[in-house]
Short mmCIF file of the C-alpha atoms (twelve columns), coordinates in Angstrom:
data_MODEL
# 
_entry.id   MODEL 
# 
loop_
_atom_site.group_PDB 
_atom_site.id 
_atom_site.type_symbol 
_atom_site.label_atom_id 
_atom_site.label_alt_id 
_atom_site.label_comp_id 
_atom_site.label_asym_id 
_atom_site.label_seq_id 
_atom_site.Cartn_x 
_atom_site.Cartn_y 
_atom_site.Cartn_z 
_atom_site.pdbx_PDB_model_num 
ATOM 1   C CA . MET A 1   0.067   -0.059  -0.052  1 
ATOM 2   C CA . ARG A 2   2.802   2.368   0.850   1 
ATOM 3   C CA . PHE A 3   3.957   2.120   -2.771  1 
ATOM 4   C CA . SER A 4   0.330   3.315   -3.901  1 
ATOM 5   C CA . VAL A 5   0.408   6.314   -1.511  1 
ATOM 6   C CA . LEU A 6   3.980   7.219   -2.752  1 
ATOM 7   C CA . PHE A 7   2.534   7.115   -6.381  1 
ATOM 8   C CA . SER A 8   -0.643  9.308   -5.710  1 
ATOM 9   C CA . PHE A 9   1.610   11.775  -3.734  1 
ATOM 10  C CA . SER A 10  4.174   12.091  -6.411  1 
ATOM 11  C CA . LEU A 11  1.528   12.339  -9.166  1 
ATOM 12  C CA . LEU A 12  -0.470  15.220  -7.354  1 
ATOM 13  C CA . SER A 13  2.858   16.919  -6.685  1 
ATOM 14  C CA . LEU A 14  3.900   16.859  -10.115 1 
ATOM 15  C CA . SER A 15  0.639   18.068  -11.500 1 
ATOM 16  C CA . LEU A 16  0.782   21.323  -9.137  1 
ATOM 17  C CA . LEU A 17  4.368   22.238  -10.709 1 
ATOM 18  C CA . SER A 18  2.350   24.117  -13.399 1 
ATOM 19  C CA . TYR A 19  1.111   26.545  -10.795 1 
ATOM 20  C CA . LEU A 20  4.604   26.783  -9.083  1 
ATOM 21  C CA . PHE A 21  6.417   27.592  -12.284 1 
ATOM 22  C CA . GLN A 22  3.523   29.209  -14.051 1 
ATOM 23  C CA . PHE A 23  3.204   27.154  -17.207 1 
ATOM 24  C CA . SER A 24  0.339   25.395  -18.871 1 
ATOM 25  C CA . TRP A 25  0.528   21.381  -19.503 1 
ATOM 26  C CA . PHE A 26  -1.119  21.940  -22.552 1 
ATOM 27  C CA . ASP A 27  1.981   23.650  -23.987 1 
ATOM 28  C CA . PHE A 28  3.607   20.150  -23.812 1 
ATOM 29  C CA . ILE A 29  0.990   18.377  -25.761 1 
ATOM 30  C CA . PRO A 30  2.549   15.998  -28.418 1 
ATOM 31  C CA . GLN A 31  2.052   17.069  -31.988 1 
ATOM 32  C CA . GLN A 32  2.559   13.726  -33.431 1 
ATOM 33  C CA . GLU A 33  -0.716  11.785  -33.965 1 
ATOM 34  C CA . LEU A 34  0.657   8.481   -33.254 1 
ATOM 35  C CA . ILE A 35  1.578   9.472   -29.812 1 
ATOM 36  C CA . GLY A 36  -1.517  11.565  -29.345 1 
ATOM 37  C CA . ASN A 37  -3.682  8.675   -30.221 1 
ATOM 38  C CA . THR A 38  -1.909  6.542   -27.889 1 
ATOM 39  C CA . LEU A 39  -2.700  9.159   -25.142 1 
ATOM 40  C CA . VAL A 40  -6.400  9.222   -26.154 1 
ATOM 41  C CA . SER A 41  -6.365  5.306   -25.779 1 
ATOM 42  C CA . PHE A 42  -4.923  5.572   -22.296 1 
ATOM 43  C CA . SER A 43  -7.204  8.417   -21.569 1 
ATOM 44  C CA . PHE A 44  -10.264 6.201   -22.732 1 
ATOM 45  C CA . LEU A 45  -9.465  3.434   -20.359 1 
ATOM 46  C CA . GLY A 46  -9.708  5.774   -17.565 1 
ATOM 47  C CA . SER A 47  -13.081 7.192   -18.625 1 
ATOM 48  C CA . THR A 48  -16.553 6.389   -17.280 1 
ATOM 49  C CA . GLN A 49  -17.248 4.519   -20.502 1 
ATOM 50  C CA . GLY A 50  -13.815 2.686   -20.716 1 
ATOM 51  C CA . ILE A 51  -12.697 2.004   -16.960 1 
ATOM 52  C CA . PHE A 52  -14.779 -1.217  -16.648 1 
ATOM 53  C CA . ILE A 53  -12.459 -2.738  -19.265 1 
ATOM 54  C CA . PRO A 54  -9.400  -2.694  -17.011 1 
ATOM 55  C CA . LEU A 55  -11.801 -3.762  -13.895 1 
ATOM 56  C CA . ILE A 56  -12.741 -6.759  -15.651 1 
ATOM 57  C CA . PHE A 57  -9.540  -7.585  -17.428 1 
ATOM 58  C CA . LEU A 58  -7.485  -7.152  -14.036 1 
ATOM 59  C CA . SER A 59  -10.050 -9.165  -12.037 1 
ATOM 60  C CA . ILE A 60  -9.569  -11.958 -14.433 1 
ATOM 61  C CA . HIS A 61  -5.671  -11.584 -14.426 1 
ATOM 62  C CA . TYR A 62  -5.586  -11.459 -10.835 1 
ATOM 63  C CA . ALA A 63  -7.739  -14.596 -9.919  1 
ATOM 64  C CA . THR A 64  -6.820  -18.049 -9.943  1 
ATOM 65  C CA . THR A 65  -10.391 -19.357 -9.784  1 
ATOM 66  C CA . ALA A 66  -13.801 -18.129 -10.936 1 
ATOM 67  C CA . LYS A 67  -14.967 -17.596 -7.541  1 
ATOM 68  C CA . GLU A 68  -11.772 -15.546 -6.871  1 
ATOM 69  C CA . CYS A 69  -12.321 -13.410 -9.953  1 
ATOM 70  C CA . TRP A 70  -16.021 -12.732 -9.040  1 
ATOM 71  C CA . ARG A 71  -15.086 -11.794 -5.428  1 
ATOM 72  C CA . VAL A 72  -12.242 -9.358  -6.728  1 
ATOM 73  C CA . PHE A 73  -14.805 -7.761  -9.251  1 
ATOM 74  C CA . TYR A 74  -17.811 -7.239  -6.880  1 
ATOM 75  C CA . CYS A 75  -15.634 -5.821  -4.130  1 
ATOM 76  C CA . ALA A 76  -14.685 -2.974  -6.371  1 
ATOM 77  C CA . PHE A 77  -17.545 -2.480  -8.732  1 
ATOM 78  C CA . PRO A 78  -20.110 -0.915  -6.531  1 
ATOM 79  C CA . LEU A 79  -17.734 1.316   -4.802  1 
ATOM 80  C CA . LEU A 80  -16.264 2.228   -8.400  1 
ATOM 81  C CA . THR A 81  -19.977 2.921   -9.384  1 
ATOM 82  C CA . ILE A 82  -20.463 5.064   -6.305  1 
ATOM 83  C CA . ALA A 83  -17.609 7.084   -6.668  1 
ATOM 84  C CA . LEU A 84  -18.165 8.002   -10.396 1 
ATOM 85  C CA . LEU A 85  -21.786 8.882   -9.457  1 
ATOM 86  C CA . LEU A 86  -20.406 11.206  -6.561  1 
ATOM 87  C CA . GLY A 87  -18.167 12.845  -8.871  1 
ATOM 88  C CA . TRP A 88  -20.704 13.329  -11.466 1 
ATOM 89  C CA . GLY A 89  -22.948 15.005  -8.864  1 
ATOM 90  C CA . LEU A 90  -20.238 17.166  -7.652  1 
ATOM 91  C CA . GLN A 91  -19.585 18.344  -11.312 1 
ATOM 92  C CA . PHE A 92  -23.019 19.833  -11.405 1 
ATOM 93  C CA . ILE A 93  -22.474 21.437  -7.980  1 
ATOM 94  C CA . ALA A 94  -19.104 22.982  -8.484  1 
ATOM 95  C CA . GLU A 95  -19.928 23.945  -12.086 1 
ATOM 96  C CA . GLN A 96  -16.411 24.376  -13.139 1 
ATOM 97  C CA . PRO A 97  -15.885 24.773  -16.727 1 
ATOM 98  C CA . ARG A 98  -12.913 22.924  -18.472 1 
ATOM 99  C CA . PRO A 99  -9.777  25.018  -19.426 1 
ATOM 100 C CA . ASN A 100 -10.245 24.240  -23.039 1 
ATOM 101 C CA . VAL A 101 -13.853 25.940  -22.839 1 
ATOM 102 C CA . VAL A 102 -12.452 28.844  -21.100 1 
ATOM 103 C CA . ASP A 103 -9.716  29.506  -23.505 1 
ATOM 104 C CA . LEU A 104 -11.968 29.402  -26.388 1 
ATOM 105 C CA . VAL A 105 -14.680 31.561  -24.878 1 
ATOM 106 C CA . ASN A 106 -11.887 34.097  -23.880 1 
ATOM 107 C CA . ALA A 107 -10.600 33.990  -27.404 1 
ATOM 108 C CA . GLY A 108 -14.426 34.612  -28.681 1 
ATOM 109 C CA . LEU A 109 -14.464 31.533  -30.621 1 
ATOM 110 C CA . LEU A 110 -17.105 29.784  -28.354 1 
ATOM 111 C CA . SER A 111 -20.347 31.161  -26.635 1 
ATOM 112 C CA . ALA A 112 -20.134 31.808  -23.088 1 
ATOM 113 C CA . GLU A 113 -23.758 29.902  -22.860 1 
ATOM 114 C CA . TYR A 114 -21.923 26.635  -23.988 1 
ATOM 115 C CA . TYR A 115 -22.611 24.666  -20.710 1 
ATOM 116 C CA . GLN A 116 -26.512 25.714  -20.982 1 
ATOM 117 C CA . GLN A 117 -26.965 24.062  -24.203 1 
ATOM 118 C CA . PRO A 118 -28.093 20.280  -24.905 1 
ATOM 119 C CA . MET A 119 -25.368 17.988  -25.736 1 
ATOM 120 C CA . ALA A 120 -26.021 17.918  -29.654 1 
ATOM 121 C CA . GLU A 121 -25.741 21.644  -29.585 1 
ATOM 122 C CA . LYS A 122 -22.542 21.543  -27.516 1 
ATOM 123 C CA . HIS A 123 -20.949 19.140  -29.989 1 
ATOM 124 C CA . THR A 124 -21.994 21.587  -32.734 1 
ATOM 125 C CA . LEU A 125 -20.696 24.763  -31.008 1 
ATOM 126 C CA . MET A 126 -17.315 23.266  -30.164 1 
ATOM 127 C CA . SER A 127 -16.938 21.832  -33.642 1 
ATOM 128 C CA . ASN A 128 -17.590 25.180  -35.371 1 
ATOM 129 C CA . ALA A 129 -15.048 26.999  -32.565 1 
ATOM 130 C CA . LEU A 130 -12.342 24.191  -33.356 1 
ATOM 131 C CA . VAL A 131 -12.510 25.291  -37.237 1 
ATOM 132 C CA . GLN A 132 -10.931 28.697  -36.182 1 
ATOM 133 C CA . ALA A 133 -8.620  27.351  -33.454 1 
ATOM 134 C CA . HIS A 134 -4.939  26.943  -34.700 1 
ATOM 135 C CA . GLY A 135 -2.231  25.071  -33.041 1 
ATOM 136 C CA . VAL A 136 -4.520  22.363  -31.727 1 
ATOM 137 C CA . PRO A 137 -3.832  18.797  -32.827 1 
ATOM 138 C CA . GLU A 138 -6.803  16.762  -34.670 1 
ATOM 139 C CA . TYR A 139 -6.885  13.958  -31.869 1 
ATOM 140 C CA . VAL A 140 -7.141  16.901  -29.208 1 
ATOM 141 C CA . LYS A 141 -10.016 18.503  -30.943 1 
ATOM 142 C CA . SER A 142 -11.921 15.184  -31.067 1 
ATOM 143 C CA . GLU A 143 -11.618 14.912  -27.487 1 
ATOM 144 C CA . TRP A 144 -12.808 18.429  -27.153 1 
ATOM 145 C CA . VAL A 145 -15.917 17.820  -28.977 1 
ATOM 146 C CA . ILE A 146 -16.643 14.810  -27.070 1 
ATOM 147 C CA . GLU A 147 -16.061 16.098  -23.776 1 
ATOM 148 C CA . THR A 148 -19.164 18.216  -22.847 1 
ATOM 149 C CA . SER A 149 -19.358 17.988  -18.918 1 
ATOM 150 C CA . TYR A 150 -17.918 20.092  -16.300 1 
ATOM 151 C CA . ALA A 151 -14.301 19.556  -15.088 1 
ATOM 152 C CA . MET A 152 -14.582 19.333  -11.310 1 
ATOM 153 C CA . PRO A 153 -13.636 16.565  -10.240 1 
ATOM 154 C CA . SER A 154 -11.867 14.453  -12.763 1 
ATOM 155 C CA . ALA A 155 -13.939 11.310  -13.634 1 
ATOM 156 C CA . HIS A 156 -10.834 9.943   -15.159 1 
ATOM 157 C CA . ALA A 157 -8.684  10.723  -11.971 1 
ATOM 158 C CA . ILE A 158 -11.550 8.866   -10.020 1 
ATOM 159 C CA . GLY A 159 -11.780 5.650   -12.087 1 
ATOM 160 C CA . SER A 160 -8.077  5.401   -12.893 1 
ATOM 161 C CA . MET A 161 -6.807  6.204   -9.252  1 
ATOM 162 C CA . MET A 162 -9.329  3.746   -7.717  1 
ATOM 163 C CA . ILE A 163 -8.642  0.888   -10.068 1 
ATOM 164 C CA . ALA A 164 -4.856  1.374   -9.947  1 
ATOM 165 C CA . LEU A 165 -4.615  1.565   -6.251  1 
ATOM 166 C CA . TYR A 166 -6.913  -1.402  -5.621  1 
ATOM 167 C CA . PHE A 167 -5.213  -3.679  -7.991  1 
ATOM 168 C CA . ALA A 168 -1.877  -2.570  -7.392  1 
ATOM 169 C CA . THR A 169 -2.286  -3.389  -3.648  1 
ATOM 170 C CA . LEU A 170 -3.499  -6.751  -4.525  1 
ATOM 171 C CA . PHE A 171 -0.437  -7.425  -6.689  1 
ATOM 172 C CA . PHE A 172 1.859   -6.050  -4.585  1 
ATOM 173 C CA . ALA A 173 0.783   -8.258  -1.672  1 
ATOM 174 C CA . ARG A 174 1.405   -11.287 -3.970  1 
ATOM 175 C CA . GLN A 175 4.904   -9.779  -4.553  1 
ATOM 176 C CA . GLN A 176 3.992   -9.209  -8.362  1 
ATOM 177 C CA . THR A 177 5.637   -5.634  -8.054  1 
ATOM 178 C CA . ILE A 178 6.130   -5.487  -11.923 1 
ATOM 179 C CA . THR A 179 2.339   -5.971  -12.740 1 
ATOM 180 C CA . GLY A 180 1.590   -3.493  -9.880  1 
ATOM 181 C CA . PHE A 181 4.057   -0.883  -11.299 1 
ATOM 182 C CA . VAL A 182 2.653   -1.265  -14.639 1 
ATOM 183 C CA . ILE A 183 -0.872  -0.756  -13.241 1 
ATOM 184 C CA . LEU A 184 0.132   2.509   -11.483 1 
ATOM 185 C CA . GLY A 185 2.002   3.753   -14.783 1 
ATOM 186 C CA . TRP A 186 -1.269  3.399   -16.719 1 
ATOM 187 C CA . ALA A 187 -3.226  5.424   -14.226 1 
ATOM 188 C CA . GLY A 188 -0.411  8.114   -14.496 1 
ATOM 189 C CA . VAL A 189 -0.626  8.299   -18.089 1 
ATOM 190 C CA . ALA A 190 -4.365  8.224   -18.275 1 
ATOM 191 C CA . ILE A 191 -4.560  11.009  -15.579 1 
ATOM 192 C CA . PHE A 192 -1.982  13.194  -16.991 1 
ATOM 193 C CA . SER A 193 -3.173  12.982  -20.529 1 
ATOM 194 C CA . ARG A 194 -6.334  15.101  -19.350 1 
ATOM 195 C CA . LEU A 195 -3.885  17.890  -18.311 1 
ATOM 196 C CA . LEU A 196 -1.727  17.651  -21.604 1 
ATOM 197 C CA . MET A 197 -5.073  17.694  -23.658 1 
ATOM 198 C CA . GLY A 198 -6.168  21.015  -21.874 1 
ATOM 199 C CA . LEU A 199 -9.303  19.101  -20.263 1 
ATOM 200 C CA . GLN A 200 -8.515  19.374  -16.690 1 
ATOM 201 C CA . ARG A 201 -6.751  21.356  -14.237 1 
ATOM 202 C CA . PRO A 202 -4.353  20.194  -11.237 1 
ATOM 203 C CA . GLU A 203 -7.309  20.709  -8.763  1 
ATOM 204 C CA . ASP A 204 -9.778  18.850  -10.854 1 
ATOM 205 C CA . ILE A 205 -7.235  15.845  -10.647 1 
ATOM 206 C CA . LEU A 206 -6.653  16.289  -7.035  1 
ATOM 207 C CA . VAL A 207 -10.193 16.313  -6.128  1 
ATOM 208 C CA . GLY A 208 -10.827 13.197  -8.263  1 
ATOM 209 C CA . ALA A 209 -7.883  11.318  -7.170  1 
ATOM 210 C CA . LEU A 210 -8.731  11.887  -3.431  1 
ATOM 211 C CA . ILE A 211 -12.208 10.394  -4.084  1 
ATOM 212 C CA . GLY A 212 -10.751 7.394   -6.199  1 
ATOM 213 C CA . ALA A 213 -8.135  6.735   -3.451  1 
ATOM 214 C CA . LEU A 214 -11.001 6.698   -0.928  1 
ATOM 215 C CA . ALA A 215 -13.185 4.207   -3.042  1 
ATOM 216 C CA . ALA A 216 -10.087 2.055   -3.477  1 
ATOM 217 C CA . GLN A 217 -9.621  1.658   0.242   1 
ATOM 218 C CA . LEU A 218 -13.272 1.025   0.963   1 
ATOM 219 C CA . ALA A 219 -12.941 -1.661  -1.811  1 
ATOM 220 C CA . LEU A 220 -9.928  -3.240  -0.107  1 
ATOM 221 C CA . LEU A 221 -11.887 -3.393  3.324   1 
ATOM 222 C CA . ASN A 222 -14.820 -4.558  1.605   1 
ATOM 223 C CA . ARG A 223 -12.669 -7.581  0.120   1 
ATOM 224 C CA . ARG A 224 -11.137 -8.357  3.464   1 
ATOM 225 C CA . ARG A 225 -14.597 -8.344  5.156   1 
ATOM 226 C CA . LYS A 226 -15.684 -10.699 2.320   1 
ATOM 227 C CA . LEU A 227 -12.723 -12.859 2.991   1 
ATOM 228 C CA . ASN A 228 -13.081 -13.094 6.756   1 
ATOM 229 C CA . GLN A 229 -16.790 -13.979 6.268   1 
ATOM 230 C CA . ASP A 230 -15.809 -16.893 3.889   1 
ATOM 231 C CA . ARG A 231 -13.026 -18.028 6.362   1 
ATOM 232 C CA . ALA A 232 -15.558 -18.021 9.161   1 
ATOM 233 C CA . ILE A 233 -18.199 -19.941 7.098   1 
ATOM 234 C CA . ALA A 234 -15.536 -22.582 6.082   1 
ATOM 235 C CA . GLU A 235 -14.571 -23.021 9.745   1 
ATOM 236 C CA . LEU A 236 -17.922 -23.502 10.844  1 
ATOM 237 C CA . ARG A 237 -18.717 -26.115 8.204   1 
ATOM 238 C CA . ALA A 238 -15.451 -27.992 9.126   1 
ATOM 239 C CA . LYS A 239 -16.543 -27.869 12.763  1 
ATOM 240 C CA . LYS A 240 -20.032 -29.162 12.089  1 
ATOM 241 C CA . LEU A 241 -18.401 -31.874 9.835   1 
ATOM 242 C CA . ALA A 242 -16.216 -32.973 12.533  1 
ATOM 243 C CA . GLU A 243 -19.146 -33.244 14.849  1 
ATOM 244 C CA . GLN A 244 -21.108 -35.283 12.433  1 
ATOM 245 C CA . GLU A 245 -18.018 -37.613 12.193  1 
ATOM 246 C CA . GLN A 246 -17.678 -37.921 15.891  1 
ATOM 247 C CA . ALA A 247 -21.447 -38.563 16.605  1 
ATOM 248 C CA . PRO A 248 -21.270 -42.296 15.015  1 
ATOM 249 C CA . ASP A 249 -18.123 -43.131 17.000  1 
ATOM 250 C CA . GLU A 250 -19.669 -42.023 20.390  1 
ATOM 251 C CA . SER A 251 -22.901 -44.237 19.418  1 
ATOM 252 C CA . LYS A 252 -20.729 -47.196 18.733  1 
ATOM 253 C CA . SER A 253 -18.946 -46.723 22.035  1 
ATOM 254 C CA . ALA A 254 -22.074 -46.435 23.821  1 
ATOM 255 C CA . SER A 255 -23.734 -49.695 22.243  1 
ATOM 256 C CA . ILE A 256 -20.594 -51.661 23.158  1 
# 
């Protein structure tokens, strides 16, 4: 677990460097389409639509039996869903616009009433604004059109952090450190892709990561509780079986 905590602290500290040195992460966005599409792929696996792919894959990869696979999955699934719903609700409370929307509005390319429009109209408004936007890679434009929700907190940070900390802790406990670090690396890329593409600020990432970390801890506690229940049931069954085997022996002794 300490590796996971260290990873979280390092990631959040790195994201806040933009405030310390007064720069924008969007300035470092790769212009090459191949690298950009790779970022988009990592980003998708951390989205609300794609986060269940790593959840299912890692549950299967971790488990050695079907029962264990199901236990690992259902200990995380409800809490992941609740965390994402909580983040979605907080977005509507905070109503924090995305950085790319603010920049386009300030440039006079996008209506200030963007977030008050229906989703289809948002897609149209953003597409029209990006026709006049220069220096934005095509793969980033596609992401800007798709992302119509508010920024705070980051749903990508919630999902990626929750899945990464949950499974990394499980794999580290099995001494499978390489797998654990690969999972943490995926989460780091997925989260930082949001900063690079101008879709989130460090504080959006911070709040989302905290929600995700809390959900991961609760999922681990839930799994431990389930394991203790299974162990207690197994011990009770073994005790009853021993009593049943002992009863015939006692009756035979009494008859003799």
